[in-house]
VOLUMKOL-657539 format. One line per field, with one value per atom (N, C-alpha, C, CB): residue number from 1; residue in three letters; x, y, z negated. Coordinates in nm, 2 decimals, always signed. Glycine has a CB too. Example, Ala and Ser with C-alpha at 12.3 -4.5 7.8 and 13.67 -1.06 7.14 Angstrom:
! residues 2
resi	1, 1, 1, 1, 2, 2, 2, 2
resn	Ala, Ala, Ala, Ala, Ser, Ser, Ser, Ser
c1	+1.32, +1.23, +1.32, +1.13, +1.28, +1.37, +1.29, +1.41
c2	-0.57, -0.45, -0.33, -0.45, -0.22, -0.11, +0.00, -0.06
c3	-0.78, -0.78, -0.78, -0.90, -0.71, -0.71, -0.79, -0.57
***
This chain:
! residues 119
resi	1, 1, 1, 1, 2, 2, 2, 2, 3, 3, 3, 3, 4, 4, 4, 4, 5, 5, 5, 5, 6, 6, 6, 6, 7, 7, 7, 7, 8, 8, 8, 8, 9, 9, 9, 9, 10, 10, 10, 10, 11, 11, 11, 11, 12, 12, 12, 12, 13, 13, 13, 13, 14, 14, 14, 14, 15, 15, 15, 15, 16, 16, 16, 16, 17, 17, 17, 17, 18, 18, 18, 18, 19, 19, 19, 19, 20, 20, 20, 20, 21, 21, 21, 21, 22, 22, 22, 22, 23, 23, 23, 23, 24, 24, 24, 24, 25, 25, 25, 25, 26, 26, 26, 26, 27, 27, 27, 27, 28, 28, 28, 28, 29, 29, 29, 29, 30, 30, 30, 30, 31, 31, 31, 31, 32, 32, 32, 32, 33, 33, 33, 33, 34, 34, 34, 34, 35, 35, 35, 35, 36, 36, 36, 36, 37, 37, 37, 37, 38, 38, 38, 38, 39, 39, 39, 39, 40, 40, 40, 40, 41, 41, 41, 41, 42, 42, 42, 42, 43, 43, 43, 43, 44, 44, 44, 44, 45, 45, 45, 45, 46, 46, 46, 46, 47, 47, 47, 47, 48, 48, 48, 48, 49, 49, 49, 49, 50, 50, 50, 50, 51, 51, 51, 51, 52, 52, 52, 52, 53, 53, 53, 53, 54, 54, 54, 54, 55, 55, 55, 55, 56, 56, 56, 56, 57, 57, 57, 57, 58, 58, 58, 58, 59, 59, 59, 59, 60, 60, 60, 60, 61, 61, 61, 61, 62, 62, 62, 62, 63, 63, 63, 63, 64, 64, 64, 64, 65, 65, 65, 65, 66, 66, 66, 66, 67, 67, 67, 67, 68, 68, 68, 68, 69, 69, 69, 69, 70, 70, 70, 70, 71, 71, 71, 71, 72, 72, 72, 72, 73, 73, 73, 73, 74, 74, 74, 74, 75, 75, 75, 75, 76, 76, 76, 76, 77, 77, 77, 77, 78, 78, 78, 78, 79, 79, 79, 79, 80, 80, 80, 80, 81, 81, 81, 81, 82, 82, 82, 82, 83, 83, 83, 83, 84, 84, 84, 84, 85, 85, 85, 85, 86, 86, 86, 86, 87, 87, 87, 87, 88, 88, 88, 88, 89, 89, 89, 89, 90, 90, 90, 90, 91, 91, 91, 91, 92, 92, 92, 92, 93, 93, 93, 93, 94, 94, 94, 94, 95, 95, 95, 95, 96, 96, 96, 96, 97, 97, 97, 97, 98, 98, 98, 98, 99, 99, 99, 99, 100, 100, 100, 100, 101, 101, 101, 101, 102, 102, 102, 102, 103, 103, 103, 103, 104, 104, 104, 104, 105, 105, 105, 105, 106, 106, 106, 106, 107, 107, 107, 107, 108, 108, 108, 108, 109, 109, 109, 109, 110, 110, 110, 110, 111, 111, 111, 111, 112, 112, 112, 112, 113, 113, 113, 113, 114, 114, 114, 114, 115, 115, 115, 115, 116, 116, 116, 116, 117, 117, 117, 117, 118, 118, 118, 118, 119, 119, 119, 119
resn	Met, Met, Met, Met, Thr, Thr, Thr, Thr, Arg, Arg, Arg, Arg, Ser, Ser, Ser, Ser, Asp, Asp, Asp, Asp, Thr, Thr, Thr, Thr, Thr, Thr, Thr, Thr, Thr, Thr, Thr, Thr, Ser, Ser, Ser, Ser, Thr, Thr, Thr, Thr, Gly, Gly, Gly, Gly, Asn, Asn, Asn, Asn, Ser, Ser, Ser, Ser, Arg, Arg, Arg, Arg, Trp, Trp, Trp, Trp, Lys, Lys, Lys, Lys, Arg, Arg, Arg, Arg, Lys, Lys, Lys, Lys, Arg, Arg, Arg, Arg, Thr, Thr, Thr, Thr, Asp, Asp, Asp, Asp, Glu, Glu, Glu, Glu, Thr, Thr, Thr, Thr, Arg, Arg, Arg, Arg, Asp, Asp, Asp, Asp, Val, Val, Val, Val, Glu, Glu, Glu, Glu, Asn, Asn, Asn, Asn, Ala, Ala, Ala, Ala, Leu, Leu, Leu, Leu, Arg, Arg, Arg, Arg, Glu, Glu, Glu, Glu, Ala, Ala, Ala, Ala, Gly, Gly, Gly, Gly, Phe, Phe, Phe, Phe, Arg, Arg, Arg, Arg, Asn, Asn, Asn, Asn, Ser, Ser, Ser, Ser, Asp, Asp, Asp, Asp, Ala, Ala, Ala, Ala, Tyr, Tyr, Tyr, Tyr, Arg, Arg, Arg, Arg, Tyr, Tyr, Tyr, Tyr, Asn, Asn, Asn, Asn, Ser, Ser, Ser, Ser, Ala, Ala, Ala, Ala, Ser, Ser, Ser, Ser, Ile, Ile, Ile, Ile, Arg, Arg, Arg, Arg, Val, Val, Val, Val, Arg, Arg, Arg, Arg, Val, Val, Val, Val, Ile, Ile, Ile, Ile, Asp, Asp, Asp, Asp, Glu, Glu, Glu, Glu, Lys, Lys, Lys, Lys, Phe, Phe, Phe, Phe, Glu, Glu, Glu, Glu, Gly, Gly, Gly, Gly, Lys, Lys, Lys, Lys, Ser, Ser, Ser, Ser, Ile, Ile, Ile, Ile, Ala, Ala, Ala, Ala, Lys, Lys, Lys, Lys, Arg, Arg, Arg, Arg, Asp, Asp, Asp, Asp, Ala, Ala, Ala, Ala, Met, Met, Met, Met, Val, Val, Val, Val, Glu, Glu, Glu, Glu, Arg, Arg, Arg, Arg, Val, Val, Val, Val, Leu, Leu, Leu, Leu, Lys, Lys, Lys, Lys, Asn, Asn, Asn, Asn, Leu, Leu, Leu, Leu, Pro, Pro, Pro, Pro, Glu, Glu, Glu, Glu, His, His, His, His, Thr, Thr, Thr, Thr, Gln, Gln, Gln, Gln, Ala, Ala, Ala, Ala, Asp, Asp, Asp, Asp, Ile, Ile, Ile, Ile, Ile, Ile, Ile, Ile, Thr, Thr, Thr, Thr, Leu, Leu, Leu, Leu, Leu, Leu, Leu, Leu, Thr, Thr, Thr, Thr, Phe, Phe, Phe, Phe, Ala, Ala, Ala, Ala, Pro, Pro, Pro, Pro, Ser, Ser, Ser, Ser, Glu, Glu, Glu, Glu, Leu, Leu, Leu, Leu, Gly, Gly, Gly, Gly, Asp, Asp, Asp, Asp, Asp, Asp, Asp, Asp, Thr, Thr, Thr, Thr, Lys, Lys, Lys, Lys, Ala, Ala, Ala, Ala, Leu, Leu, Leu, Leu, Arg, Arg, Arg, Arg, Glu, Glu, Glu, Glu, Arg, Arg, Arg, Arg, Leu, Leu, Leu, Leu, Leu, Leu, Leu, Leu, Asn, Asn, Asn, Asn, Ser, Ser, Ser, Ser, Glu, Glu, Glu, Glu, Phe, Phe, Phe, Phe, Glu, Glu, Glu, Glu, Asp, Asp, Asp, Asp, Pro, Pro, Pro, Pro, Ser, Ser, Ser, Ser, Pro, Pro, Pro, Pro, Ser, Ser, Ser, Ser, Thr, Thr, Thr, Thr, Leu, Leu, Leu, Leu
c1	+15.91, +15.98, +15.89, +16.07, +15.85, +15.69, +15.73, +15.60, +15.55, +15.59, +15.61, +15.41, +15.69, +15.73, +15.83, +15.67, +15.88, +16.08, +16.09, +16.15, +16.03, +16.04, +16.03, +15.88, +15.94, +15.91, +15.97, +15.81, +15.94, +15.98, +15.95, +16.03, +15.90, +15.77, +15.67, +15.83, +15.71, +15.61, +15.52, +15.69, +15.64, +15.54, +15.61, +15.38, +15.69, +15.76, +15.84, +15.83, +15.86, +15.97, +16.10, +15.90, +16.19, +16.36, +16.38, +16.44, +16.33, +16.40, +16.36, +16.40, +16.23, +16.17, +16.18, +16.04, +16.34, +16.34, +16.52, +16.30, +16.59, +16.61, +16.59, +16.62, +16.49, +16.44, +16.45, +16.34, +16.50, +16.52, +16.43, +16.66, +16.51, +16.39, +16.38, +16.42, +16.58, +16.61, +16.51, +16.82, +16.53, +16.46, +16.31, +16.48, +16.27, +16.10, +16.11, +15.96, +16.09, +16.10, +16.17, +16.20, +16.24, +16.26, +16.08, +16.27, +16.02, +15.88, +15.78, +15.83, +15.83, +15.71, +15.73, +15.69, +15.77, +15.89, +15.79, +16.19, +15.74, +15.74, +15.59, +15.87, +15.54, +15.44, +15.35, +15.39, +15.43, +15.37, +15.32, +15.52, +15.34, +15.41, +15.35, +15.55, +15.26, +15.11, +15.19, +14.99, +15.35, +15.37, +15.37, +15.47, +15.19, +15.18, +15.24, +15.01, +15.35, +15.36, +15.53, +15.28, +15.62, +15.71, +15.75, +15.72, +15.90, +15.90, +16.07, +15.78, +16.20, +16.28, +16.33, +16.25, +16.48, +16.58, +16.70, +16.49, +16.75, +16.89, +16.97, +16.91, +17.01, +17.12, +17.23, +17.23, +17.34, +17.43, +17.42, +17.50, +17.56, +17.58, +17.62, +17.69, +17.67, +17.67, +17.56, +17.90, +17.44, +17.34, +17.20, +17.28, +17.17, +16.97, +16.90, +16.86, +16.83, +16.80, +16.66, +16.87, +16.57, +16.42, +16.34, +16.40, +16.22, +16.09, +16.03, +15.98, +16.00, +15.82, +15.81, +15.76, +15.60, +15.62, +15.44, +15.66, +15.41, +15.28, +15.25, +15.23, +15.12, +15.09, +15.11, +14.94, +15.13, +15.20, +15.39, +15.17, +15.36, +15.55, +15.50, +15.71, +15.35, +15.33, +15.36, +15.21, +15.44, +15.46, +15.52, +15.40, +15.68, +15.73, +15.87, +15.70, +15.97, +16.09, +16.13, +16.19, +16.26, +16.36, +16.38, +16.54, +16.45, +16.43, +16.37, +16.46, +16.27, +16.21, +16.07, +16.23, +16.11, +16.05, +16.16, +15.97, +16.30, +16.38, +16.38, +16.52, +16.39, +16.33, +16.18, +16.33, +16.13, +16.05, +15.98, +15.84, +16.10, +16.08, +16.17, +16.09, +16.30, +16.48, +16.39, +16.68, +16.26, +16.22, +16.20, +16.10, +16.18, +16.12, +16.25, +16.06, +16.30, +16.44, +16.52, +16.57, +16.55, +16.66, +16.61, +16.70, +16.43, +16.40, +16.43, +16.34, +16.50, +16.56, +16.74, +16.54, +16.79, +16.88, +17.03, +16.86, +17.10, +17.24, +17.31, +17.38, +17.27, +17.41, +17.32, +17.41, +17.16, +16.98, +17.06, +16.72, +17.01, +17.03, +17.17, +17.05, +17.22, +17.36, +17.35, +17.50, +17.29, +17.35, +17.22, +17.44, +17.16, +17.01, +17.12, +16.82, +17.12, +17.18, +17.18, +17.22, +16.99, +16.94, +16.83, +16.97, +16.73, +16.60, +16.53, +16.57, +16.42, +16.37, +16.22, +16.37, +16.22, +16.06, +16.04, +16.03, +15.89, +15.80, +15.67, +15.80, +15.65, +15.51, +15.45, +15.41, +15.27, +15.20, +15.22, +15.14, +15.20, +15.17, +15.31, +15.07, +15.47, +15.55, +15.55, +15.65, +15.50, +15.54, +15.47, +15.60, +15.39, +15.24, +15.35, +14.92, +15.30, +15.39, +15.43, +15.34, +15.43, +15.40, +15.61, +15.22, +15.64, +15.77, +15.83, +15.80, +15.77, +15.82, +15.87, +15.75, +15.87, +15.92, +16.03, +15.78, +16.08, +16.16, +16.27, +16.18, +16.34, +16.47, +16.34, +16.58, +16.21, +16.18, +16.11, +16.09, +16.11, +16.03, +16.22, +15.88, +16.29, +16.46, +16.52, +16.62, +16.45, +16.54, +16.42, +16.67, +16.31, +16.19, +16.24, +16.02, +16.29, +16.30, +16.39, +16.36, +16.46, +16.68, +16.63, +16.76, +16.53, +16.47, +16.45, +16.40, +16.34, +16.29, +16.28, +16.30, +16.44, +16.50, +16.68, +16.44, +16.70, +16.82, +16.95, +16.81, +17.05, +17.11, +17.22, +17.13, +17.35, +17.39, +17.54, +17.39, +17.51, +17.54, +17.70, +17.44, +17.82, +18.00, +18.05, +18.12, +17.98, +18.07, +17.99, +18.09
c2	+6.75, +6.69, +6.62, +6.75, +6.48, +6.44, +6.42, +6.35, +6.39, +6.35, +6.22, +6.36, +6.10, +5.97, +5.97, +5.87, +6.09, +6.12, +6.16, +6.36, +6.20, +6.25, +6.13, +6.35, +6.01, +6.00, +5.83, +6.05, +5.75, +5.60, +5.52, +5.55, +5.47, +5.37, +5.34, +5.23, +5.42, +5.41, +5.59, +5.29, +5.62, +5.76, +5.87, +5.77, +5.91, +6.01, +6.07, +5.97, +6.14, +6.24, +6.16, +6.42, +6.22, +6.24, +6.30, +6.35, +6.43, +6.49, +6.47, +6.64, +6.42, +6.37, +6.23, +6.36, +6.19, +6.02, +6.14, +5.85, +6.30, +6.36, +6.39, +6.39, +6.46, +6.52, +6.43, +6.59, +6.47, +6.42, +6.50, +6.43, +6.46, +6.49, +6.64, +6.44, +6.67, +6.86, +6.90, +6.95, +6.88, +6.94, +6.96, +6.88, +6.83, +6.90, +6.92, +6.79, +6.98, +7.09, +7.24, +7.02, +7.27, +7.30, +7.41, +7.09, +7.26, +7.29, +7.28, +7.20, +7.25, +7.28, +7.42, +7.18, +7.46, +7.63, +7.74, +7.59, +7.66, +7.77, +7.73, +7.77, +7.60, +7.60, +7.69, +7.43, +7.74, +7.68, +7.88, +7.62, +7.98, +8.06, +8.19, +8.00, +8.02, +8.03, +8.04, +8.19, +7.98, +7.95, +7.77, +8.01, +7.82, +7.66, +7.59, +7.63, +7.58, +7.54, +7.53, +7.62, +7.46, +7.48, +7.32, +7.58, +7.33, +7.21, +7.26, +7.15, +7.10, +7.11, +6.95, +7.19, +6.98, +6.78, +6.87, +6.59, +6.80, +6.77, +6.76, +6.64, +6.88, +6.79, +6.69, +6.91, +6.76, +6.70, +6.65, +6.75, +6.60, +6.70, +6.86, +6.63, +6.88, +7.05, +7.16, +7.11, +7.06, +7.17, +7.18, +7.12, +7.24, +7.23, +7.31, +7.27, +7.22, +7.36, +7.37, +7.39, +7.54, +7.52, +7.58, +7.60, +7.52, +7.58, +7.65, +7.49, +7.81, +7.80, +7.87, +7.97, +7.79, +7.87, +7.91, +7.77, +8.02, +8.08, +8.29, +8.02, +8.24, +8.41, +8.56, +8.41, +8.51, +8.68, +8.65, +8.68, +8.58, +8.69, +8.77, +8.54, +8.72, +8.79, +8.93, +8.77, +8.97, +9.08, +9.17, +9.10, +9.06, +9.10, +9.07, +9.05, +9.17, +9.17, +8.98, +9.32, +8.95, +8.79, +8.83, +8.73, +8.92, +9.01, +9.04, +9.11, +9.05, +9.07, +9.00, +9.15, +8.91, +8.79, +8.68, +8.69, +8.70, +8.61, +8.67, +8.56, +8.78, +8.84, +8.81, +8.92, +8.84, +8.78, +8.53, +8.93, +8.49, +8.38, +8.42, +8.26, +8.48, +8.47, +8.54, +8.61, +8.59, +8.62, +8.52, +8.67, +8.41, +8.20, +8.18, +8.03, +8.18, +8.10, +8.20, +8.00, +8.22, +8.28, +8.29, +8.44, +8.16, +8.03, +7.94, +7.98, +7.87, +7.82, +7.73, +7.92, +7.65, +7.63, +7.68, +7.43, +7.70, +7.78, +7.67, +7.76, +7.61, +7.47, +7.45, +7.24, +7.42, +7.46, +7.60, +7.59, +7.69, +7.85, +7.81, +8.07, +7.76, +7.78, +7.71, +7.68, +7.51, +7.49, +7.48, +7.36, +7.67, +7.66, +7.77, +7.71, +7.68, +7.72, +7.75, +7.69, +7.73, +7.71, +7.73, +7.60, +7.93, +7.93, +7.96, +8.06, +7.94, +7.93, +8.00, +7.75, +8.14, +8.18, +8.27, +8.33, +8.10, +8.12, +8.16, +7.99, +8.29, +8.32, +8.19, +8.49, +8.08, +8.05, +8.02, +8.13, +8.17, +8.19, +8.21, +8.29, +8.19, +8.18, +8.02, +8.24, +7.98, +7.84, +7.73, +7.78, +7.83, +7.70, +7.79, +7.78, +7.75, +7.75, +7.88, +7.67, +7.92, +8.10, +8.12, +8.25, +8.20, +8.19, +8.27, +8.16, +8.35, +8.44, +8.43, +8.53, +8.28, +8.28, +8.16, +8.26, +8.12, +8.05, +7.98, +8.10, +8.10, +8.09, +8.02, +8.28, +8.03, +7.99, +7.80, +8.11, +7.76, +7.71, +7.66, +7.76, +7.66, +7.56, +7.60, +7.68, +7.67, +7.58, +7.56, +7.64, +7.56, +7.52, +7.25, +7.67, +7.27, +7.14, +7.11, +7.11, +7.16, +7.16, +7.07, +7.39, +7.13, +7.16, +7.07, +7.24, +6.96, +6.86, +6.72, +6.88, +6.73, +6.67, +6.69, +6.70, +6.72, +6.73, +6.67, +6.72, +6.74, +6.73, +6.63, +6.85, +6.49, +6.46, +6.61, +6.31, +6.58, +6.64, +6.60, +6.59, +6.70, +6.62, +6.66, +6.67, +6.58, +6.58, +6.49, +6.70
c3	+11.17, +11.10, +11.02, +11.04, +11.05, +10.98, +10.92, +10.99, +10.83, +10.59, +10.64, +10.40, +10.68, +10.64, +10.68, +10.67, +10.74, +10.80, +10.60, +10.99, +10.54, +10.37, +10.21, +10.36, +10.29, +10.23, +10.18, +10.26, +10.08, +10.12, +10.13, +10.08, +10.11, +10.12, +10.01, +10.15, +9.93, +9.86, +9.76, +9.76, +9.84, +9.89, +9.84, +9.82, +9.76, +9.72, +9.81, +9.62, +9.85, +9.86, +9.75, +9.80, +9.88, +9.87, +9.73, +10.01, +9.72, +9.64, +9.45, +9.70, +9.55, +9.40, +9.31, +9.43, +9.32, +9.30, +9.27, +9.48, +9.28, +9.23, +9.11, +9.27, +9.03, +8.93, +8.86, +8.93, +8.69, +8.58, +8.48, +8.55, +8.35, +8.24, +8.25, +8.08, +8.27, +8.27, +8.39, +8.32, +8.51, +8.58, +8.53, +8.69, +8.56, +8.49, +8.37, +8.48, +8.31, +8.20, +8.26, +8.06, +8.32, +8.47, +8.49, +8.58, +8.58, +8.63, +8.50, +8.76, +8.43, +8.34, +8.30, +8.21, +8.27, +8.21, +8.36, +8.26, +8.42, +8.53, +8.56, +8.68, +8.52, +8.58, +8.43, +8.64, +8.33, +8.17, +8.23, +7.96, +8.28, +8.25, +8.39, +8.24, +8.50, +8.60, +8.72, +8.59, +8.72, +8.82, +8.91, +8.79, +8.87, +8.90, +9.05, +8.89, +9.13, +9.22, +9.26, +9.28, +9.16, +9.14, +9.11, +9.06, +9.17, +9.20, +9.22, +9.33, +9.10, +9.05, +9.04, +8.96, +9.10, +9.11, +9.18, +9.26, +9.04, +9.04, +9.20, +8.97, +9.24, +9.37, +9.32, +9.46, +9.27, +9.19, +9.09, +9.17, +9.04, +8.90, +8.87, +8.84, +8.95, +8.89, +9.03, +8.89, +9.06, +9.12, +9.02, +9.30, +9.00, +9.05, +9.15, +8.94, +9.23, +9.28, +9.31, +9.40, +9.29, +9.21, +9.32, +9.04, +9.37, +9.47, +9.38, +9.54, +9.47, +9.35, +9.54, +9.10, +9.45, +9.58, +9.51, +9.78, +9.57, +9.55, +9.57, +9.38, +9.59, +9.62, +9.53, +9.65, +9.49, +9.42, +9.48, +9.15, +9.54, +9.66, +9.78, +9.78, +9.81, +9.92, +9.93, +9.95, +10.05, +10.06, +10.00, +10.08, +9.86, +9.80, +9.90, +9.67, +9.81, +9.86, +9.81, +9.78, +9.89, +9.77, +9.66, +9.81, +9.69, +9.49, +9.43, +9.42, +9.44, +9.39, +9.36, +9.43, +9.48, +9.37, +9.27, +9.47, +9.28, +9.15, +9.05, +9.16, +9.00, +8.92, +8.84, +8.98, +8.94, +8.80, +8.80, +8.82, +8.87, +8.82, +8.74, +8.90, +8.75, +8.64, +8.54, +8.70, +8.51, +8.37, +8.26, +8.37, +8.38, +8.31, +8.27, +8.47, +8.46, +8.37, +8.31, +8.48, +8.27, +8.15, +8.00, +8.20, +7.97, +7.87, +7.84, +7.85, +7.92, +7.98, +7.93, +8.07, +7.87, +7.77, +7.92, +7.68, +7.83, +7.86, +8.03, +7.67, +7.99, +8.04, +8.20, +7.89, +8.12, +8.27, +8.37, +8.14, +8.27, +8.41, +8.47, +8.33, +8.41, +8.48, +8.66, +8.37, +8.60, +8.73, +8.83, +8.73, +8.85, +8.90, +8.99, +8.79, +9.07, +9.19, +9.33, +9.20, +9.34, +9.45, +9.35, +9.54, +9.40, +9.34, +9.49, +9.22, +9.50, +9.64, +9.61, +9.71, +9.66, +9.61, +9.78, +9.41, +9.78, +9.91, +9.85, +10.00, +10.03, +9.95, +10.02, +9.98, +10.03, +10.09, +10.24, +10.05, +10.31, +10.44, +10.51, +10.45, +10.43, +10.51, +10.55, +10.46, +10.50, +10.55, +10.61, +10.47, +10.66, +10.84, +10.95, +10.89, +11.08, +11.18, +11.24, +11.28, +11.20, +11.26, +11.22, +11.10, +11.37, +11.39, +11.36, +11.48, +11.25, +11.22, +11.07, +11.26, +11.02, +10.87, +10.89, +10.75, +11.03, +11.06, +10.97, +11.13, +10.90, +10.80, +10.69, +10.75, +10.61, +10.51, +10.50, +10.48, +10.67, +10.71, +10.73, +10.80, +10.73, +10.77, +10.60, +10.97, +10.52, +10.40, +10.34, +10.30, +10.31, +10.28, +10.31, +10.46, +10.46, +10.49, +10.38, +10.63, +10.43, +10.29, +10.17, +10.17, +10.13, +10.02, +10.03, +9.98, +10.10, +10.13, +10.10, +10.19, +10.20, +10.27, +10.25, +10.40, +10.10, +10.09, +10.14, +10.02, +10.27, +10.33, +10.20, +10.41, +10.20, +10.14, +10.09, +10.19, +9.98, +9.87, +9.86, +9.75, +9.82, +9.86, +9.75, +10.00, +9.64, +9.49, +9.49, +9.35
***
């Protein structure tokens, strides 16, 4: 998939058009906690997707990564926490061209170019 496949004529990724004030609050909370490369958008009326890419995740299990991020997310309003259905935590090396990281690249691709929601 090329960059042009996931961008509009104005250069915005499709997922960026799904950002809301609430998802910007999620991003800001994560960035203030030191996760500079954090993105979030509302996938549908009942679901928020969050992606964090950070070198701190190198060599850590998914459970440990999620725990690091969830410490920050627990400070958000309960209704926001309840809507965070997808939490993706990647080390930067996992998003390269290495075939060992195929799962991560596929998950990231779905974040970048969301499939249509059934809601």
